[in-house]
C-alpha positions as CSV (number, residue, x, y, z in Angstrom):
1,M,-27.3,-124.1,5.2
2,R,-24.4,-126.6,5.9
3,V,-26.4,-129.6,4.6
4,L,-24.4,-133.2,5.6
5,L,-25.3,-136.0,3.0
6,D,-24.2,-139.4,4.3
7,V,-23.3,-141.3,1.2
8,S,-21.6,-144.1,3.1
9,A,-23.8,-146.7,1.9
10,V,-23.6,-146.2,-1.9
11,P,-22.3,-148.7,-3.6
12,A,-19.3,-148.6,-6.4
13,Q,-21.9,-149.4,-9.1
14,P,-24.9,-147.8,-7.7
15,V,-28.4,-148.9,-8.6
16,G,-31.7,-147.6,-7.3
17,A,-31.5,-145.7,-4.3
18,G,-27.9,-145.3,-4.8
19,V,-28.2,-143.5,-7.9
20,Y,-30.7,-141.1,-6.3
21,A,-28.0,-140.5,-3.8
22,V,-25.3,-139.6,-6.4
23,E,-27.5,-137.1,-8.5
24,L,-28.3,-135.7,-5.3
25,A,-24.9,-134.9,-4.2
26,R,-23.9,-133.7,-7.9
27,G,-27.3,-131.2,-7.8
28,L,-26.5,-130.0,-4.5
29,S,-22.7,-129.4,-5.0
30,A,-23.6,-127.0,-8.0
31,S,-26.5,-125.2,-5.7
32,A,-25.5,-121.7,-4.4
33,Q,-28.1,-122.3,-1.8
34,V,-26.2,-125.4,0.1
35,E,-22.9,-125.7,1.4
36,L,-22.7,-129.2,0.9
37,V,-20.4,-131.6,3.3
38,L,-20.7,-135.7,2.2
39,A,-19.7,-138.1,4.7
40,T,-17.9,-140.7,2.9
41,R,-16.1,-144.1,3.4
42,K,-12.6,-143.7,4.3
43,S,-11.6,-145.3,0.7
44,D,-14.4,-143.7,-1.1
45,S,-13.7,-140.4,-1.1
46,G,-11.7,-140.3,-4.7
47,R,-15.0,-140.9,-6.3
48,W,-17.1,-138.7,-4.6
49,R,-15.0,-135.7,-5.2
50,T,-15.2,-136.4,-8.7
51,I,-19.0,-136.6,-8.5
52,A,-19.5,-133.2,-6.2
53,P,-16.7,-131.3,-6.6
54,N,-17.8,-128.2,-4.7
55,A,-18.6,-130.3,-1.6
56,E,-16.6,-130.6,1.4
57,I,-15.7,-134.4,1.9
58,S,-15.6,-136.1,5.4
59,A,-14.1,-139.4,4.7
60,V,-14.2,-141.0,8.3
61,V,-17.2,-143.5,8.1
62,P,-15.5,-147.2,8.3
63,D,-15.6,-149.5,5.0
64,S,-17.1,-152.6,6.2
65,R,-20.9,-152.6,6.6
66,P,-21.2,-153.5,10.3
67,T,-18.4,-151.4,11.4
68,R,-20.2,-148.5,9.5
69,I,-23.6,-149.2,11.1
70,L,-22.0,-148.7,14.6
71,W,-20.1,-145.5,13.6
72,E,-23.6,-144.3,12.3
73,Q,-25.0,-144.4,15.8
74,A,-21.6,-144.0,17.7
75,R,-20.4,-141.4,16.3
76,A,-22.1,-139.5,13.3
77,A,-24.0,-137.0,15.9
78,Q,-20.5,-136.1,17.2
79,L,-19.7,-135.5,13.7
80,A,-22.4,-133.3,13.1
81,K,-21.5,-130.9,15.9
82,E,-17.8,-130.8,14.8
83,L,-18.2,-129.9,11.6
84,R,-21.2,-127.3,12.6
85,I,-23.6,-129.2,10.2
86,D,-27.4,-127.6,10.0
87,I,-29.1,-130.3,8.3
88,W,-28.3,-133.9,8.6
89,H,-29.9,-136.0,5.6
90,G,-30.0,-139.7,5.6
91,P,-30.9,-141.2,1.9
92,H,-31.2,-144.5,2.7
93,Y,-34.0,-145.0,5.7
94,T,-31.6,-144.4,8.4
95,M,-30.0,-141.7,10.9
96,P,-27.9,-141.4,14.0
97,A,-30.0,-141.9,17.1
98,R,-28.8,-139.0,19.0
99,L,-28.5,-136.0,16.5
100,S,-28.7,-132.4,18.0
101,V,-29.2,-130.8,14.4
102,P,-32.5,-131.3,12.1
103,S,-32.6,-134.6,10.4
104,V,-34.1,-135.6,6.7
105,V,-34.3,-139.0,5.9
106,T,-35.4,-140.5,2.6
107,I,-38.2,-143.4,2.7
108,H,-38.0,-145.5,-0.7
109,D,-40.7,-148.2,0.0
110,L,-42.2,-149.8,3.1
111,T,-41.6,-153.5,1.6
112,F,-39.6,-154.3,4.7
113,F,-42.5,-154.6,6.6
114,D,-45.1,-155.7,4.1
115,H,-43.1,-158.1,2.0
116,P,-40.0,-159.2,4.2
117,E,-39.8,-162.2,1.6
118,W,-38.4,-159.9,-0.8
119,H,-35.4,-159.0,0.8
120,E,-32.6,-160.8,2.3
121,R,-33.2,-162.2,6.0
122,K,-30.8,-160.4,7.7
123,K,-31.5,-157.1,6.4
124,V,-35.3,-157.0,7.3
125,P,-35.0,-156.8,11.2
126,F,-32.0,-154.3,10.9
127,F,-34.3,-152.0,8.2
128,R,-37.7,-152.2,10.2
129,H,-35.6,-150.9,13.4
130,M,-34.2,-148.2,11.5
131,I,-37.5,-147.1,9.7
132,R,-39.3,-147.0,13.0
133,S,-36.5,-144.8,14.4
134,S,-36.5,-142.7,11.9
135,T,-40.1,-141.6,12.1
136,K,-40.0,-141.0,15.5
137,R,-37.0,-139.0,15.3
138,A,-36.7,-137.3,11.5
139,T,-37.3,-133.5,11.5
140,A,-38.6,-134.4,7.9
141,L,-39.2,-137.5,6.0
142,V,-38.9,-137.5,1.7
143,C,-41.1,-140.0,0.3
144,V,-39.9,-140.8,-3.3
145,S,-43.5,-141.3,-4.3
146,E,-47.2,-140.6,-3.2
147,A,-47.5,-144.5,-3.3
148,T,-44.7,-144.6,-0.2
149,L,-46.1,-141.7,1.5
150,L,-49.6,-143.0,1.5
151,R,-48.1,-146.4,2.8
152,L,-45.9,-144.7,5.4
153,S,-49.0,-142.9,6.7
154,T,-51.0,-145.7,7.1
155,L,-48.0,-148.0,9.1
156,F,-46.8,-144.6,11.3
157,T,-47.4,-141.4,12.7
158,P,-44.3,-139.3,11.9
159,K,-43.1,-136.9,14.1
160,G,-41.8,-134.8,11.3
161,T,-43.3,-133.5,8.0
162,V,-43.6,-136.2,4.8
163,T,-43.1,-134.9,1.4
164,A,-43.2,-137.0,-1.6
165,V,-40.5,-135.8,-3.9
166,P,-40.6,-137.7,-7.4
167,L,-36.9,-138.6,-8.5
168,G,-35.3,-137.8,-12.0
169,V,-33.8,-139.2,-14.8
170,D,-30.6,-138.3,-16.9
171,H,-32.0,-136.8,-20.1
172,S,-28.1,-136.8,-21.6
173,R,-27.5,-140.5,-21.4
174,F,-31.5,-141.7,-21.8
175,S,-32.6,-140.3,-25.2
176,P,-33.9,-141.5,-27.9
177,E,-31.5,-139.6,-30.0
178,A,-28.6,-142.0,-30.9
179,T,-27.9,-144.0,-34.5
180,I,-29.3,-147.3,-35.1
181,E,-25.7,-148.7,-35.9
182,A,-23.6,-147.3,-32.8
183,D,-26.6,-148.9,-30.7
184,R,-26.5,-152.4,-32.5
185,L,-22.4,-152.2,-31.9
186,L,-22.6,-151.8,-28.0
187,L,-25.3,-154.3,-28.0
188,S,-23.2,-156.8,-30.1
189,R,-21.1,-156.8,-27.5
190,H,-22.8,-158.1,-24.9
191,G,-23.9,-161.2,-27.7
192,I,-27.7,-159.0,-27.8
193,R,-29.4,-159.3,-31.3
194,E,-32.9,-158.1,-32.2
195,P,-35.7,-158.7,-32.1
196,F,-36.0,-159.1,-28.3
197,I,-37.9,-157.7,-25.2
198,G,-35.6,-156.7,-23.1
199,F,-35.7,-156.3,-19.0
200,V,-33.0,-154.3,-17.0
201,S,-32.7,-154.1,-13.4
202,T,-30.9,-156.2,-10.2
203,I,-32.2,-159.8,-10.1
204,E,-34.1,-160.1,-6.9
205,P,-37.6,-161.6,-5.9
206,R,-39.6,-158.6,-6.1
207,K,-38.6,-157.8,-9.8
208,N,-41.1,-160.9,-10.8
209,T,-38.4,-162.4,-13.9
210,P,-39.9,-165.8,-13.0
211,G,-43.5,-164.2,-14.0
212,L,-42.0,-162.2,-17.1
213,V,-40.2,-166.1,-18.4
214,R,-43.5,-167.5,-18.2
215,A,-45.2,-164.7,-19.8
216,F,-42.3,-164.7,-22.8
217,A,-43.2,-168.5,-23.5
218,Q,-46.7,-167.4,-24.1
219,V,-45.9,-164.8,-26.4
220,S,-43.2,-166.4,-28.6
221,K,-45.1,-168.9,-29.4
222,T,-46.1,-166.8,-32.5
223,M,-42.9,-164.9,-32.7
224,P,-40.2,-167.5,-33.6
225,D,-37.3,-164.7,-34.1
226,L,-38.1,-163.2,-30.5
227,Q,-35.6,-163.1,-27.6
228,L,-36.2,-162.2,-24.1
229,V,-33.0,-160.3,-23.0
230,I,-32.7,-159.9,-18.8
231,A,-29.8,-157.9,-17.9
232,G,-29.1,-156.8,-14.5
233,K,-26.7,-157.5,-11.8
234,T,-27.2,-160.4,-9.8
235,G,-28.9,-160.1,-6.7
236,W,-30.1,-162.6,-4.9
237,G,-33.1,-165.4,-4.9
238,L,-32.4,-166.4,-8.4
239,E,-33.7,-170.6,-8.0
240,Q,-37.4,-169.2,-9.2
241,L,-35.9,-167.4,-12.1
242,R,-33.4,-170.5,-13.0
243,S,-36.4,-172.8,-12.4
244,A,-38.6,-171.1,-15.0
245,I,-36.3,-170.8,-17.6
246,E,-35.5,-174.4,-17.4
247,T,-39.2,-175.5,-17.7
248,S,-40.2,-172.5,-20.0
249,G,-39.7,-174.5,-23.2
250,V,-37.6,-171.7,-24.9
251,A,-35.0,-171.4,-22.7
252,T,-32.8,-171.4,-26.1
253,R,-34.0,-168.1,-26.5
254,I,-33.6,-166.6,-23.5
255,A,-30.3,-164.6,-22.8
256,R,-29.6,-163.6,-19.3
257,V,-26.6,-161.3,-20.1
258,G,-25.8,-159.7,-16.4
259,R,-24.5,-156.3,-15.5
260,I,-23.9,-154.2,-19.1
261,S,-22.4,-151.1,-19.8
262,D,-24.0,-147.9,-18.9
263,D,-24.1,-147.0,-22.7
264,A,-25.3,-150.3,-23.5
265,V,-28.3,-150.2,-21.3
266,A,-29.7,-147.0,-23.0
267,A,-28.9,-148.2,-26.7
268,L,-30.8,-151.9,-24.9
269,Y,-33.8,-149.4,-24.2
270,R,-34.0,-147.9,-27.4
271,R,-33.7,-151.3,-29.7
272,A,-36.0,-153.4,-27.6
273,A,-39.6,-154.2,-29.5
274,V,-40.4,-153.8,-25.5
275,I,-39.0,-153.2,-22.5
276,A,-40.9,-155.5,-19.7
277,Y,-40.6,-154.3,-16.1
278,P,-43.5,-156.8,-14.4
279,S,-41.7,-155.4,-10.7
280,F,-44.3,-156.6,-7.8
281,Q,-44.0,-153.0,-6.4
282,E,-41.7,-150.6,-6.5
283,G,-40.6,-147.4,-4.3
284,F,-40.2,-145.4,-7.8
285,G,-39.4,-147.4,-10.8
286,F,-35.8,-145.9,-12.3
287,P,-35.7,-148.6,-15.2
288,A,-39.4,-147.7,-16.4
289,L,-38.6,-144.0,-16.4
290,E,-35.5,-144.8,-18.2
291,A,-37.2,-146.5,-20.9
292,L,-40.0,-144.1,-21.1
293,A,-36.9,-141.3,-22.1
294,C,-35.2,-143.6,-24.3
295,G,-38.5,-143.9,-26.3
296,A,-39.0,-147.5,-25.7
297,P,-42.5,-149.2,-25.8
298,L,-42.9,-150.3,-22.1
299,V,-44.9,-152.8,-20.4
300,T,-45.3,-152.6,-16.4
301,S,-46.9,-153.2,-13.2
302,T,-50.6,-151.0,-12.5
303,G,-51.4,-150.1,-9.1
304,T,-48.0,-149.1,-7.4
305,S,-45.9,-146.4,-7.7
306,L,-45.0,-147.2,-11.2
307,D,-48.5,-145.5,-12.0
308,E,-47.2,-142.2,-11.2
309,V,-44.0,-143.0,-13.2
310,V,-45.8,-144.0,-16.7
311,G,-49.4,-142.0,-16.3
312,D,-50.7,-143.4,-19.9
313,A,-47.4,-144.0,-21.5
314,A,-47.1,-147.3,-20.8
315,V,-49.3,-150.7,-21.4
316,T,-49.7,-152.3,-17.9
317,A,-51.0,-155.2,-15.8
318,A,-51.7,-156.5,-12.6
319,P,-48.5,-157.4,-10.7
320,G,-48.3,-161.7,-10.4
321,D,-50.8,-162.1,-13.0
322,D,-48.7,-164.0,-15.9
323,E,-51.7,-164.0,-18.5
324,A,-52.4,-160.2,-18.1
325,L,-48.5,-159.6,-18.6
326,A,-48.7,-161.9,-21.7
327,A,-51.5,-160.2,-23.2
328,A,-49.7,-156.5,-22.4
329,L,-46.6,-157.6,-24.4
330,C,-48.7,-158.7,-27.5
331,R,-50.3,-155.0,-27.1
332,A,-46.9,-153.3,-26.9
333,L,-45.5,-155.5,-29.6
334,D,-48.4,-154.4,-32.3
335,P,-46.6,-152.2,-34.4
336,E,-49.0,-149.3,-34.4
337,M,-49.2,-149.1,-30.4
338,A,-45.8,-149.6,-30.2
339,A,-44.8,-146.4,-32.7
340,D,-47.6,-144.5,-30.0
341,L,-45.9,-145.4,-26.9
342,R,-42.2,-144.7,-28.7
343,L,-43.6,-141.1,-28.8
344,A,-45.4,-140.9,-25.7
345,G,-42.7,-141.9,-23.7
346,P,-40.3,-139.1,-24.1
347,R,-43.2,-136.7,-23.6
348,R,-43.9,-138.2,-20.5
349,A,-40.4,-138.5,-18.9
350,E,-39.8,-134.9,-19.8
351,G,-41.6,-133.9,-16.2
352,F,-39.0,-135.7,-14.4
353,T,-35.5,-134.3,-14.3
354,W,-32.9,-134.1,-11.2
355,A,-32.9,-130.1,-11.1
356,A,-36.4,-130.5,-9.7
357,T,-35.7,-133.4,-7.6
358,V,-32.6,-131.3,-5.7
359,E,-34.7,-127.9,-5.7
360,A,-37.4,-129.9,-4.0
361,H,-34.8,-131.3,-1.5
362,I,-33.4,-128.1,-0.7
363,E,-37.0,-126.6,0.4
364,I,-37.2,-129.0,2.6
365,Y,-33.7,-128.7,4.1
366,A,-35.0,-124.9,4.6
367,S,-38.1,-125.8,6.1
368,A,-36.6,-128.0,8.6
369,F,-34.0,-125.4,9.3
370,S,-36.3,-122.8,9.8
371,H,-38.5,-125.0,11.9
372,E,-35.8,-126.0,14.4
373,S,-34.6,-122.4,14.5
374,K,-37.9,-121.2,15.6
375,R,-38.5,-123.8,18.2
376,C,-35.2,-122.9,19.7
377,A,-36.5,-119.3,19.6
378,V,-39.3,-120.3,21.8
């Protein structure tokens, strides 16, 4: 099968859905079952040749976001014909409207419908429209969790098949195996010292960092040496976080360190007394899985897709409940509980691999291609 994966929206420093697209491209490039074509931005072909060396690169997509969006709807279908594509895969909600080949679209979550306030206002109408369009047109939809699949099925009646495919984690990078000295050296470069509760993710409203600050203020009353380290690139909607820090009474013990190096992220997971990921809702939840793989005692939210990721290897609290979050942090900080969690995390994470994710996608491509072939033969 000639599969085109549209990676034109993946930023230079990917997180979340971008990491998924990168790892999918890497795995498909190495597979003998797929002839992979990557649609990239004109200025971005070199990066993808390194990520997916066996892929054919079609660097034809405009660099600017508005022009890229127009290109997808006006020119992408013609590109599929010119390249003799068997399957088009849009890994981030969207697909060309006039495709004449089978299509697969990945749906990460439905928060554009359920919680538009968690997104930049200008993005909401666009993604709502594209998700509706994809559910009506795609041959197959991939959801990154059962929770996303259930919500999709509640909101829409998709034309094609819908499959939940768990994502993976890079076990070579996210592992408990490292020397304490090497980890501490990496963290010292970012001004991070132990003991600390750590948070790693893009800073945006859905991540509930203000609630984490308020819970930390409660916990820190009996732990005078404990810090809260908030790491991750700046997204949007920071006013509530700034206000929570300013009014916490423990602002001098809260460090916002911004985006840290890739190696330092794994070190932060390993050296944290607890990793907190109190997100209101997730499509999947990469930071939680990465923390488990590194053996970090983890506190995260229950009642979301994160339940599927963490199982019983984390302490959970209802999202948005500051008192429950503070209690969960105290439980995970208990030395006996922390020791149990450090063992349970890597065992849980073993079941999540990119190889399994890639194989599941290949099966979906084959099914979509077979379905379309049979339909055309009738």
